[in-house]
C-alpha atoms as one frame of an Amber mdcrd trajectory, in Angstrom:
protein
   0.000   0.000   0.000   1.317   3.412  -0.967   1.251   5.020   2.444   2.389
   2.107   4.601   5.153   3.113   7.006   7.051   1.236   9.670   7.487   2.475
  13.209   9.409   0.758  16.007   7.521   1.187  19.275   9.435   3.873  21.177
   9.316   2.543  24.748   5.592   3.157  24.718   2.868   0.639  24.915   2.093
   1.166  23.130  -6.920  11.756  17.949  -9.956  14.259  17.396 -10.508  17.861
  18.638 -11.985  20.812  16.814  -8.499  22.323  16.537  -5.889  19.919  15.228
  -2.393  21.389  15.226   1.331  20.770  15.079   3.185  22.078  18.118   6.685
  23.420  17.456   9.041  23.040  20.406  12.750  23.747  20.722  13.753  20.129
  21.197  17.117  21.009  22.731  16.194  23.739  25.198  12.450  23.548  25.816
  11.152  23.257  29.364   9.663  19.878  30.256   6.174  19.400  28.830   3.662
  16.619  29.546   3.446  13.638  27.211   0.280  11.504  27.307  -0.007   8.165
  25.492  -3.666   7.200  25.963  -5.402   4.158  24.467  -8.940   2.833  24.827
  -9.399  -0.521  23.102 -12.684  -2.183  22.272 -14.016  -4.291  25.147 -11.319
  -2.915  27.450 -10.636  -0.016  29.781  -8.568   3.094  29.192  -4.827   3.123
  29.839  -2.664   6.260  29.930   1.098   6.556  30.238   2.066  10.056  31.425
   5.516  11.594  31.691   7.474  14.814  31.340  10.136  15.362  28.725  12.334
  18.264  27.683  13.256  16.617  24.389  10.587  14.507  22.754  13.166  12.358
  20.933  15.579  11.899  23.844  16.081   8.181  24.495  16.795   8.685  28.189
  14.034   7.930  30.651  11.574  10.724  31.375  10.161  11.437  34.827   6.647
  10.018  35.261   3.665  12.228  36.035   2.113  10.977  39.247  -0.121  13.858
  40.372  -2.584  14.205  37.475  -6.352  13.791  37.747  -7.718  12.060  34.634
 -11.410  11.852  33.754 -12.822   9.781  30.910 -16.311  10.585  29.591 -18.362
   8.923  26.864 -21.018  10.414  24.571 -23.797   9.285  26.908 -22.425  11.315
  29.788 -20.931   8.399  31.713 -17.644   9.330  33.370 -14.960   7.878  35.587
 -11.731   8.995  37.225  -8.735   6.913  36.205  -6.646   5.318  38.955  -2.914
   5.933  39.185  -1.239   2.511  39.302   2.276   3.892  39.731   5.143   5.130
  37.560   2.860   7.454  35.602   0.440   4.742  34.460  -3.280   5.468  34.886
  -6.113   3.040  34.196  -9.896   3.143  34.073 -12.191   0.525  35.554 -15.810
   1.079  34.537 -16.018   2.561  31.014 -15.509  -0.174  28.417 -14.575   0.788
  24.862 -17.371   0.264  22.301 -17.393   0.693  18.521 -19.001   3.929  17.346
 -18.744   5.698  20.695 -16.908   8.992  21.155 -14.779   9.485  24.251 -13.249
  12.565  25.872 -10.199  12.440  28.118  -9.664  15.421  30.434  -6.386  15.656
  32.347  -5.936  18.165  35.162  -2.275  18.770  35.980  -0.887  21.593  38.115
  -3.836  23.864  37.310  -3.814  23.205  33.555  -6.504  21.234  31.706  -5.476
  19.049  28.772  -8.295  17.533  26.699  -8.615  15.199  23.732 -11.335  13.051
  22.183 -11.541  10.060  19.862 -14.225   7.959  18.172 -13.774   4.167  17.933
 -14.024   2.886  14.319 -15.583  -0.459  13.304 -13.334  -3.493  13.587 -11.802
  -5.091  10.496 -11.225  -8.842  10.860  -8.009 -10.639   9.948  -8.635 -13.203
   7.200  -5.273 -14.973   7.361  -1.516 -14.522   7.326   0.931 -15.441   4.575
   4.677 -15.419   3.985   7.111 -14.513   1.229  10.636 -15.854   0.971  13.097
 -13.041   1.642  15.258 -14.152  -1.273  12.432 -13.936  -3.805  11.447 -10.541
  -2.398  14.895  -9.155  -3.168  15.008 -10.877  -6.539  17.726 -13.382  -5.762
  19.237 -15.726  -3.236  20.089 -14.583   0.293  22.862 -16.404   2.221  21.924
 -18.467   5.252  18.808 -20.416   6.220  15.510 -19.460   4.556  13.817 -16.459
   6.098  10.381 -15.070   5.405   8.508 -11.805   5.498   5.061 -12.115   7.054
   1.918 -10.452   5.706  -1.478  -9.967   7.298  -4.477 -10.395   4.990  -7.851
  -8.720   5.477 -10.794  -7.405   3.506 -11.163  -3.650   3.711 -14.777  -2.530
   4.316 -16.248  -0.656   1.364 -17.840   2.800   1.547 -15.673   3.779   4.526
 -12.340   5.546   4.806 -10.274   3.205   6.936  -6.981   3.590   8.776  -5.010
   0.789  10.382  -2.176   0.067  12.784  -0.618  -3.387  12.473   1.080  -4.343
  15.729   3.473  -7.320  15.595   5.090  -8.816  18.692   7.890 -11.377  18.397
  11.026 -12.588  20.137  14.122 -10.687  18.984  17.157 -12.940  19.343  19.516
  -9.982  18.918  17.906  -7.875  21.641  17.185 -11.058  23.655  13.708  -9.797
  24.440  10.253  -9.468  22.949   9.869  -6.622  20.489   6.767  -4.881  19.174
   6.722  -3.166  15.775   3.986  -0.897  14.429   3.086  -0.430  10.801   0.339
   1.937   9.702  -1.778   1.783   6.572  -4.855   3.280   4.945  -7.249   2.156
   2.222  -6.594   4.856  -0.354  -5.584   2.208  -2.897  -7.504  -0.750  -1.466
 -10.990   0.436  -0.521 -13.413  -2.473  -0.334 -11.019  -5.167  -1.571  -8.882
  -7.972  -0.163  -5.621  -6.519   1.065  -2.196  -7.892   1.967   0.251  -5.748
   3.931   3.589  -6.221   5.654   3.537  -6.813   9.379   7.175  -5.767   9.862
  10.359  -5.533   7.821  11.922  -8.107  10.138  12.218 -11.547   8.504  11.583
 -14.836  10.307  12.565 -18.486  10.236  10.209 -21.448  10.082   8.729 -22.097
  13.516   8.942 -18.509  14.743   5.779 -17.313  16.501   4.253 -13.863  16.034
   1.320 -12.158  17.679  -0.303  -9.910  15.076  -2.948  -7.301  15.897  -4.896
  -5.333  13.280  -6.209  -2.170  14.918  -8.793   0.025  13.203  -7.809   3.564
  14.130  -9.265   6.985  13.457  -7.686   9.517  11.116  -6.039  11.631  13.850
  -4.278   8.566  15.287  -3.015   7.662  11.821  -1.826  11.239  11.394  -0.023
  11.144  14.745   2.015   8.059  13.816   2.611   9.352  10.290   4.000  12.672
  11.533   5.985  10.838  14.217   7.680   8.761  11.529   8.264  11.845   9.391
   9.842  13.692  12.332  12.153  10.803  13.190  13.234  10.149   9.604  13.836
  13.869   9.069  15.914  14.364  12.209  19.217  13.299  10.716  22.611  14.971
  10.943  22.593  18.727  10.235  18.814  18.752   9.813  16.602  21.453  11.273
  14.758  20.656  14.500  11.564  18.894  13.384   8.029  19.760  14.364   6.524
  17.471  16.963   3.951  14.897  15.835   0.435  16.178  15.306  -1.462  15.911
  18.584  -5.128  16.017  19.526  -4.381  17.193  23.065  -5.005  20.826  23.888
  -2.787  23.294  25.736   0.561  22.220  24.342   0.703  18.625  25.571   2.399
  16.011  23.417   1.159  12.514  22.615  -2.281  11.247  21.616  -5.564   9.786
  22.817  -6.956   7.027  20.608  -9.987   4.748  20.827  -9.486   1.757  18.538
 -10.974  -1.659  17.814  -8.814  -4.602  16.829  -8.593  -8.222  15.749  -5.601
 -10.420  16.569  -4.054 -13.741  15.609  -1.115 -15.889  16.693   0.830 -17.008
  13.639   3.570 -19.643  13.423   5.812 -19.258  10.365   5.444 -22.462   8.283
């Protein structure tokens, strides 16, 4: 698909307001600002990771936010206060994500109010997974044992504009730990038809096990990850300081709030 991009999950588990904007911050000298990574999945409760950072792309650990008051409200007026579980992680307990519902997350922090909302799209089911030999992909033989790229196959719903995040979790023998990759896609070139898309640019051997999740996301969430990838890829040597990813939070916060539905499958490479 033309607009597929690959994103390595940046130590995060891991968007719609009336004013969508890109926030420009001096990444080297800016004062710490709050970063909220908020997800509400279908049939689950809300989870928020909150921290401060002075440089959004600094790999060092950022101090967690532990004194925020977070309130989640749905379109019917139901609301709950999220519980702080420690280390800047907040979780809801009573509001369960449902397709078609719109949710608002309000975060009170040191006298400032940060707000965002998101609507959960319909779920797209995974039809199957398939593989392609890495050697044939590159048009010739590749030294070593056979390795395969893995695809996820699904049928895109017609008459809707759909956006996706493909989340793939697998054991990385180099890092000696489990790794999660994200890949985003849309249906600009595949509306209403059977679709095959990469799960990750990592290749696998026969017998490797992957957990693959196909999340249906809203347009602002897709835009967040797209601008995140653009900012990272454009932040090379001697480049200008990039704009931060497009956010749906108000008042200068970074991050995103997304309500998404998903299907998942465990796949063993044949």
